[in-house]
C-alpha positions as CSV (number, residue, x, y, z in Angstrom):
1,X,144.3,51.3,112.8
2,X,141.8,54.3,112.2
3,X,138.9,52.0,111.7
4,X,139.7,50.2,115.0
5,X,139.9,53.5,116.9
6,X,136.5,54.7,115.4
7,X,134.9,51.4,116.2
8,X,136.1,51.6,119.9
9,X,134.6,55.2,120.1
10,X,131.3,54.1,118.7
11,X,131.1,51.0,120.9
12,X,131.8,53.0,124.0
13,X,129.4,55.6,123.3
14,X,126.6,53.1,122.7
15,X,127.4,51.3,125.9
16,X,127.4,54.4,127.9
17,X,124.2,55.6,126.5
18,X,122.5,52.3,127.3
19,X,122.7,53.2,131.0
20,X,120.7,56.4,131.4
21,X,117.1,56.0,130.4
22,X,116.4,57.9,127.2
23,X,114.0,60.8,127.9
24,X,112.0,63.4,125.9
25,X,113.2,66.9,126.0
26,X,110.8,68.1,128.5
27,X,109.8,65.9,131.4
28,X,106.2,66.4,132.5
29,X,104.8,66.5,135.9
30,X,102.3,63.6,136.4
31,X,101.3,64.1,140.0
32,X,102.3,65.6,143.4
33,X,101.9,64.7,147.1
34,X,100.2,66.6,148.4
35,X,98.0,67.0,145.4
36,X,98.2,70.4,143.5
37,X,95.6,72.7,145.1
38,X,95.0,70.1,147.9
39,X,94.1,71.0,151.5
40,X,95.5,69.1,154.5
41,X,94.5,69.3,158.2
42,X,98.0,68.7,159.2
43,X,101.3,69.7,157.6
44,X,103.1,67.1,155.7
45,X,106.7,65.9,156.5
46,X,107.4,65.2,152.7
47,X,106.5,66.6,149.4
48,X,106.8,64.4,146.3
49,X,106.8,65.0,142.6
50,X,106.1,62.3,140.1
51,X,107.5,62.7,136.6
52,X,106.7,60.8,133.3
53,X,110.6,60.0,132.8
54,X,113.7,59.7,134.7
55,X,115.3,63.0,136.0
56,X,118.1,64.4,138.2
57,X,117.6,67.1,140.8
58,X,119.3,70.4,140.4
59,X,121.3,70.6,143.6
60,X,119.8,73.2,146.1
61,X,116.8,73.8,144.0
62,X,114.0,72.0,146.1
63,X,112.3,74.5,148.5
64,X,109.1,75.1,150.3
65,X,107.9,78.6,150.9
66,X,104.8,80.3,152.4
67,X,102.7,83.2,151.5
68,X,105.2,85.7,153.1
69,X,108.2,84.3,151.4
70,X,109.6,82.3,154.4
71,X,111.5,79.3,153.4
72,X,111.2,76.0,155.4
73,X,114.2,73.7,155.8
74,X,114.7,70.8,153.6
75,X,116.3,67.8,155.5
76,X,117.0,65.5,152.3
77,X,116.0,64.9,148.8
78,X,115.6,61.4,147.5
79,X,114.9,59.7,144.1
80,X,113.2,56.3,143.7
81,X,114.8,53.4,141.8
82,X,113.7,54.6,138.5
83,X,114.3,58.2,139.2
84,X,110.8,59.3,138.3
85,X,109.7,60.3,141.8
86,X,111.5,63.2,143.7
87,X,110.7,63.3,147.5
88,X,111.5,66.4,149.3
89,X,111.9,65.6,153.0
90,X,111.2,68.5,155.3
91,X,113.2,69.3,158.4
92,X,110.0,69.9,160.4
93,X,106.2,69.5,159.6
94,X,104.7,72.5,158.2
95,X,102.4,74.7,160.2
96,X,99.0,76.1,159.2
97,X,99.3,78.2,156.0
98,X,99.4,78.4,152.2
99,X,102.6,76.8,150.8
100,X,104.4,76.4,147.4
101,X,106.9,73.5,146.9
102,X,109.1,73.9,143.9
103,X,112.1,72.1,142.4
104,X,114.3,72.2,139.2
105,X,114.9,68.8,137.5
106,X,117.2,67.9,134.7
107,X,116.2,65.5,131.8
108,X,118.6,63.2,130.1
109,X,119.0,65.7,127.2
110,X,120.0,68.6,129.6
111,X,116.6,70.4,129.5
112,X,115.9,71.9,132.9
113,X,112.3,71.6,134.0
114,X,110.6,73.5,136.9
115,X,108.0,71.7,138.9
116,X,105.7,73.0,141.6
117,X,102.8,72.1,144.0
118,X,100.6,74.6,145.8
119,X,98.6,73.4,148.8
120,X,97.1,74.7,152.1
121,X,97.3,73.4,155.6
122,X,94.8,74.0,158.5
123,X,92.5,77.0,158.3
124,X,94.5,78.9,155.5
125,X,92.8,79.6,152.2
126,X,94.1,80.7,148.8
127,X,96.8,79.1,146.7
128,X,100.1,80.4,145.9
129,X,101.2,80.7,142.2
130,X,104.5,79.4,140.8
131,X,106.7,81.9,138.9
132,X,107.0,81.5,135.0
133,X,109.6,79.0,134.1
134,X,112.8,80.4,132.6
135,X,113.9,79.6,129.0
136,X,117.3,78.9,127.6
137,X,117.4,82.4,126.1
138,X,119.7,83.7,123.4
139,X,122.9,81.9,124.6
140,X,121.2,78.6,124.5
141,X,119.8,79.2,121.0
142,X,123.1,80.4,119.7
143,X,124.9,77.3,121.2
144,X,122.3,75.0,119.5
145,X,122.8,76.8,116.2
146,X,126.7,76.3,116.5
147,X,126.2,72.6,117.2
148,X,123.8,72.1,114.2
149,X,126.1,74.1,111.7
150,X,129.2,72.4,113.0
151,X,127.7,68.9,112.7
152,X,126.9,69.5,109.2
153,X,130.4,70.9,108.2
154,X,132.2,68.2,110.1
155,X,130.1,65.0,110.5
156,X,127.8,65.6,107.6
157,X,130.8,66.3,105.2
158,X,132.7,63.1,106.7
159,X,129.7,60.8,106.0
160,X,129.1,61.9,102.4
161,X,132.6,62.1,101.4
162,X,133.3,58.7,102.8
163,X,130.4,57.2,100.8
164,X,130.7,59.1,97.5
165,X,133.9,61.1,97.0
166,X,136.7,59.7,99.2
167,X,139.3,61.2,96.9
168,X,138.4,64.6,98.1
169,X,139.8,64.1,101.6
170,X,143.3,64.9,100.4
171,X,142.2,68.4,99.2
172,X,142.9,71.5,101.3
173,X,139.4,73.0,100.9
174,X,137.9,69.8,102.2
175,X,140.2,69.7,105.2
176,X,139.6,73.4,106.0
177,X,135.8,72.9,105.8
178,X,136.0,69.9,108.2
179,X,138.3,71.6,110.6
180,X,136.0,74.7,110.7
181,X,133.1,72.6,111.2
182,X,134.8,70.7,114.0
183,X,135.6,73.9,115.7
184,X,132.0,75.2,115.6
185,X,130.8,71.9,116.8
186,X,133.1,71.8,119.7
187,X,132.3,75.5,120.7
188,X,128.7,74.8,120.5
189,X,128.9,71.5,122.6
190,X,131.1,73.2,125.1
191,X,128.8,76.2,125.4
192,X,125.7,74.1,125.9
193,X,127.4,71.9,128.5
194,X,128.8,75.0,130.2
195,X,125.4,76.7,130.4
196,X,123.8,73.6,132.1
197,X,126.8,73.0,134.3
198,X,126.5,76.5,135.8
199,X,122.9,75.6,136.7
200,X,123.1,71.9,137.6
201,X,126.7,71.1,138.4
202,X,128.3,67.9,137.5
203,X,125.0,66.2,137.0
204,X,125.0,67.2,133.3
205,X,127.8,64.9,132.6
206,X,125.7,61.9,133.5
207,X,123.0,62.7,131.2
208,X,122.6,61.2,127.7
209,X,123.5,64.4,126.0
210,X,126.5,65.0,128.3
211,X,127.9,61.5,127.6
212,X,127.4,61.9,123.8
213,X,128.8,65.3,123.6
214,X,132.1,64.3,125.5
215,X,132.4,61.4,123.1
216,X,131.8,63.8,120.1
217,X,134.6,66.0,121.4
218,X,137.0,63.1,121.7
219,X,135.9,61.9,118.1
220,X,136.6,65.3,116.8
221,X,140.2,65.0,117.9
222,X,140.6,61.6,116.4
223,X,139.0,62.6,113.2
224,X,141.6,65.6,112.9
225,X,144.4,63.1,113.1
226,X,142.6,60.5,110.9
227,X,140.5,62.6,108.5
228,X,137.8,60.8,106.5
229,X,137.0,58.3,109.1
230,X,133.1,58.2,109.0
231,X,132.8,56.3,112.3
232,X,134.0,59.6,114.0
233,X,130.7,61.2,113.0
234,X,128.5,58.7,115.0
235,X,129.0,60.4,118.3
236,X,128.1,63.8,116.8
237,X,124.8,62.2,115.4
238,X,124.0,60.9,118.9
239,X,124.9,64.2,120.6
240,X,122.5,66.1,118.3
241,X,119.8,63.5,118.9
242,X,120.2,63.7,122.6
243,X,120.4,67.4,122.6
244,X,117.0,67.8,121.1
245,X,113.7,65.8,121.7
246,X,115.6,62.5,121.8
247,X,113.0,60.0,123.0
248,X,109.6,59.4,124.5
249,X,109.8,56.8,127.5
250,X,106.3,55.7,126.7
251,X,107.1,54.7,123.1
252,X,110.8,53.9,123.5
253,X,112.7,53.2,121.4
254,X,110.6,54.4,118.4
255,X,111.2,58.2,119.0
256,X,114.8,57.7,119.6
257,X,115.3,55.6,116.5
258,X,113.4,58.1,114.3
259,X,115.3,61.1,115.7
260,X,118.6,59.3,115.1
261,X,117.6,58.5,111.6
262,X,116.4,61.9,110.9
263,X,119.6,63.7,112.2
264,X,121.8,61.2,110.2
265,X,120.0,61.8,107.0
266,X,119.9,65.6,107.4
267,X,123.7,65.7,108.2
268,X,124.5,63.4,105.2
269,X,122.3,65.3,102.8
270,X,123.4,68.9,103.6
271,X,127.0,67.7,104.1
272,X,126.9,66.7,100.4
273,X,125.5,70.1,99.4
274,X,128.3,71.8,101.3
275,X,130.9,69.5,99.5
276,X,129.5,70.5,96.1
277,X,129.4,74.2,97.0
278,X,133.0,74.2,98.4
279,X,134.4,72.0,95.4
280,X,132.1,73.3,92.8
281,X,134.9,74.4,90.2
282,X,136.9,71.4,90.8
283,X,136.6,67.6,90.0
284,X,133.5,66.5,92.0
285,X,131.7,63.5,90.4
286,X,128.0,64.0,90.9
287,X,126.7,61.0,89.1
288,X,125.9,59.1,92.3
289,X,125.0,62.2,94.2
290,X,121.5,62.7,92.9
291,X,120.4,59.1,94.0
292,X,122.1,59.5,97.3
293,X,120.5,62.9,97.9
294,X,117.0,61.6,97.0
295,X,117.3,58.6,99.4
296,X,118.4,60.8,102.3
297,X,115.8,63.6,101.6
298,X,113.1,60.8,101.6
299,X,114.4,59.6,104.9
300,X,114.4,63.2,106.3
301,X,110.8,63.6,105.2
302,X,109.6,60.2,106.4
303,X,111.2,60.3,109.8
304,X,110.1,64.0,110.2
305,X,106.6,63.0,109.5
306,X,106.7,60.2,112.0
307,X,108.2,62.3,114.6
308,X,105.5,65.0,114.0
309,X,102.7,62.4,114.5
310,X,104.3,61.5,117.8
311,X,104.7,65.0,119.1
312,X,101.5,66.7,117.7
313,X,98.5,65.2,119.6
314,X,95.8,66.8,117.3
315,X,95.6,68.7,114.1
316,X,94.7,72.0,115.9
317,X,97.9,71.6,118.1
318,X,99.8,72.9,114.9
319,X,98.5,76.3,115.4
320,X,97.5,76.4,119.1
321,X,101.1,75.5,120.3
322,X,104.5,77.1,119.8
323,X,106.0,73.9,118.8
324,X,103.3,73.3,116.2
325,X,103.7,76.8,114.7
326,X,107.5,76.5,114.6
327,X,107.1,73.0,112.9
328,X,104.9,74.6,110.2
329,X,107.7,77.2,109.5
330,X,110.4,74.3,109.4
331,X,108.2,72.2,107.0
332,X,107.8,75.2,104.7
333,X,111.5,75.8,104.7
334,X,112.3,72.1,104.1
335,X,109.8,72.2,101.1
336,X,111.7,75.2,99.7
337,X,115.0,73.3,100.1
338,X,113.7,70.3,98.4
339,X,112.3,72.6,95.5
340,X,115.7,74.3,95.2
341,X,117.4,70.9,95.2
342,X,115.2,69.8,92.4
343,X,116.2,72.9,90.3
344,X,119.9,72.4,91.3
345,X,119.6,69.0,89.7
346,X,119.4,70.7,86.3
347,X,121.4,73.8,86.9
348,X,123.8,72.9,89.7
349,X,126.1,75.9,89.9
350,X,123.4,78.6,90.2
351,X,121.2,77.1,93.0
352,X,123.6,75.2,95.3
353,X,124.0,78.5,97.2
354,X,120.4,79.1,97.6
355,X,120.0,75.6,98.8
356,X,122.6,76.3,101.5
357,X,121.0,79.5,102.5
358,X,117.6,77.8,103.0
359,X,119.2,75.0,104.9
360,X,120.6,77.5,107.3
361,X,117.2,78.9,107.8
362,X,116.0,75.3,108.6
363,X,118.7,75.1,111.0
364,X,117.3,78.3,112.8
365,X,113.8,76.6,113.1
366,X,115.4,73.4,114.3
367,X,117.2,75.2,117.1
368,X,113.9,76.7,118.2
369,X,112.2,73.4,118.0
370,X,114.7,71.7,120.2
371,X,114.3,74.6,122.7
372,X,110.6,74.5,123.3
373,X,108.4,71.8,124.7
374,X,106.7,69.5,122.3
375,X,103.1,70.0,121.5
376,X,102.1,67.0,123.7
377,X,103.3,68.8,126.6
378,X,102.0,72.2,125.8
379,X,98.7,71.4,124.1
380,X,95.6,72.7,126.2
381,X,92.4,72.4,124.2
382,X,89.2,73.6,125.9
383,X,86.1,71.6,126.4
384,X,82.9,72.9,125.0
385,X,79.9,70.8,125.1
386,X,76.1,71.0,125.3
387,X,74.1,68.9,127.8
388,X,70.4,68.8,126.6
389,X,67.8,67.9,129.4
390,X,64.9,68.9,127.1
391,X,63.1,72.1,126.0
392,X,64.4,75.1,127.8
393,X,66.9,73.0,129.8
394,X,69.9,72.7,127.6
395,X,73.2,73.7,129.5
396,X,76.3,74.9,127.8
397,X,79.4,73.7,129.6
398,X,82.9,75.1,129.1
399,X,86.2,74.1,130.6
400,X,88.7,76.6,129.2
401,X,91.9,74.8,130.4
402,X,92.3,71.0,130.6
403,X,95.8,70.9,132.2
404,X,96.2,69.2,135.6
405,X,95.9,71.5,138.5
406,X,93.6,74.5,138.9
407,X,90.7,74.5,136.4
408,X,87.4,76.5,135.8
409,X,84.2,74.9,134.9
410,X,81.5,77.2,133.5
411,X,77.8,76.3,133.0
412,X,75.3,78.4,131.2
413,X,71.5,77.9,131.0
414,X,68.4,79.8,129.9
415,X,67.0,80.1,133.5
416,X,68.0,79.5,137.1
417,X,67.5,76.1,138.6
418,X,69.1,73.8,141.1
419,X,72.6,72.7,139.8
420,X,75.2,70.3,141.2
421,X,78.2,69.0,139.3
422,X,80.8,66.3,140.4
423,X,84.0,65.0,138.9
424,X,85.2,61.5,139.2
425,X,88.0,59.4,137.6
426,X,88.6,55.6,137.8
427,X,92.2,56.2,136.5
428,X,93.0,58.7,139.2
429,X,91.0,56.6,141.9
430,X,88.9,59.7,142.8
431,X,85.3,58.5,143.3
432,X,83.7,62.0,143.8
433,X,85.1,65.6,143.6
434,X,82.4,68.1,144.1
435,X,82.4,71.3,142.2
436,X,81.6,74.4,144.2
437,X,80.1,77.4,142.5
438,X,80.3,81.0,143.5
439,X,76.7,81.9,142.7
440,X,74.8,82.7,139.6
441,X,75.6,85.5,137.1
442,X,72.9,87.2,135.0
443,X,73.8,87.1,131.3
444,X,72.0,88.4,128.2
445,X,70.7,85.0,127.3
446,X,70.1,83.5,130.8
447,X,72.3,82.7,133.8
448,X,75.9,81.4,134.3
449,X,77.6,79.4,137.1
450,X,81.4,79.4,137.5
451,X,83.3,77.0,139.6
452,X,85.3,78.2,142.6
453,X,88.7,76.8,143.8
454,X,88.3,73.8,141.4
455,X,91.6,71.7,141.2
456,X,91.9,68.5,139.2
457,X,95.0,66.9,140.9
458,X,95.9,64.0,138.4
459,X,96.1,63.7,134.6
460,X,93.8,61.1,133.0
461,X,90.2,60.6,131.9
462,X,87.6,62.3,134.0
463,X,83.8,62.2,134.1
464,X,81.6,65.2,134.6
465,X,78.3,64.3,136.2
466,X,75.7,67.1,136.1
467,X,72.4,67.1,138.1
468,X,69.9,69.8,136.9
469,X,66.4,70.8,138.1
470,X,64.2,70.8,135.0
471,X,60.2,71.4,134.9
472,X,59.9,67.7,134.9
473,X,62.1,67.1,138.0
474,X,65.9,66.6,138.6
475,X,67.8,65.2,135.5
476,X,71.3,63.5,135.5
477,X,73.7,63.4,132.6
478,X,77.5,63.0,132.2
479,X,80.3,63.5,129.7
480,X,84.1,62.7,129.8
481,X,87.2,64.7,129.0
482,X,90.9,64.1,129.2
483,X,93.1,66.1,131.7
484,X,96.6,66.4,130.4
């Protein structure tokens, strides 16, 4: 009977999770209409945001304001069929002025993303700046830590005990451990759902994380009545998977599969460590444990490396992004856990506690990782290149930020000469985007030109074409760079 109930829970969760499109933790804005930094002769009737994955709109969040803070009425908000384009329909066309359109969107895993588009209409000049996006803060981090800890003490212990030590399920210490873990898990999931519900309303319960979390809570109730049924741990694995960086729609289902395997292996491995620590002075056969732990540790390392390759776009992103730096800390902590586990293989009693302590630190780093954007969404490498037109005519070109939207292009040369720069992109269907400069500046080694009001509206590969007046006459050269 217990196996049938567990099978029904797993089947129901998998069917429900097949409906919403899996998404990475932080949806990214691909384009806006009007374009970011664009200028219109007449005010638009609609503003549209295009995302790289399916989203839901936080009710009441879309708005359009002008430079004086006046809000303009929104008639309706619409999503296209695949939920990747959010269209904000205005009550009336906008007058001349500088405007900022904003909205808050919910990813499948409950991460709330703020999007914006600044543009001008008519004779207005100057763009408005969107406020800094809010983070989950301490309550969100604590909720994640409760979920991860509770998942190990409940689902992790269930998984390992069912495979290696089923006789322990009748012991009081085992039951207390699982019940405490279940309580922490339910508290963490309830807190996370509550935090998002307060901001988004009932939308959270249609997300992948919301469905998996509700299933995990139901599974906890079943597991408490039927202890030891490992199928009850499956919804917990899925809830943790969807609660972090669950999947990338561009590579689906590879990231989702890697994340699910990673979460399962971590829970099973550390769940076994917990059982050994709790039942250390009792009859705990560990002959099969070492092979079991080695296999799952290898899966943790392998899937973690795979996910790192997907989420770290370049080696320097490890140091230049928050995600990369936290990942380095987590890798170091995991290495220490593995080293401690190797020592514990020989001297079990003395080092299991240290292994658990280090594992707790890993949870802390994991909680931070699941709260911040992947490096692919935060990576912003500058462009620095030299365009050589001959002796005395070499130009140093710098683009400090390569994110979509407002950019700055700086050209330095040994001497003043006629200069013009154009951008173009076949991917963005932009044949020519002239770059305007604000005049030359004298430097210690020559002159400098800095762009004025340059906005690159769409991500993709862009070509920079430079025409420079040399002693031998005008010369043309070009190079390409990626806008993220």
